[in-house]
N, C-alpha and C positions, 0 to 999 in steps of 0.2 A: 270216460275215461281211455284212452287210449291205452295200447297192448302193442308191445314188439315182441322181437325177435333176435336174438345173436347168431350170427354164423363165423365158426372158427374154421379155417382153413387154412393148408400147409403144401406146399410144393416144395420138393428136393428136384434144385439144377441138373439139368442132362450129364455133368461131371460127376453130381454128388458132392459136388464137395463145400456145397450152401444151401442152406434150409429160406425158404421165406413162408414167414408166419402170419395172416390176416384175422383180425380181429373187424368183423362187416355188422353195426346195429341198422336194423329195420325196422319199420312201423311205429316207431314211438314218435313221442312230441318233437317235432321241428326243432333242432341243434342250429346254434348262434356260437361263432370262435367265440372265445373268451375274450376281454378288453386286455385281458394280461394272462401271461403262465403263469397259473401257480403252482405250490411245490410237488405237486402229484403228477401235472403233466410237466414236469423239468425233470423229477425221478425219471421215469418212465423212459423221456425221450435220451434224457442224457447219461444217465446211470445203467441203465439196462441196457443200453447200446454200449458202452463201454465194459460191462462186463462181460456180455457175449460176445465181445469184439466185431459190432455190425452197426448195423443203422436203424433207427426208428425214427416215423416218419407220422405221423397224427394227422389226421384229413375233418376237420369240423364241416361235413357235407350236411347240407339242412336236412336231407333224408335219414342222416345216422352218423356218428362217428366212425370212422375208420382208421385202423390203426396196423401198420406195417412192420413187422420187423422184420431185418434177413441178416442174417450170423452165421459164419463158415460152421458146419461141423467142427466138434473136437476131434483132433486125432491123436 
């Protein structure tokens, strides 16, 4: 049975006004892009992006799902 891990990293833009958060899965079973976006994916991509005032990109890379969230720091 394959085992995997998740790496979560973040970066603060040089200006200190924007955060990039990255969820990166590795070492698990191969990933295939879904044939259609389900409720959870749409909720993350649209709802979270709207709530944070930023953007969310989910990449279904064969080595693992990568989710990149970019949002401004609250003032």
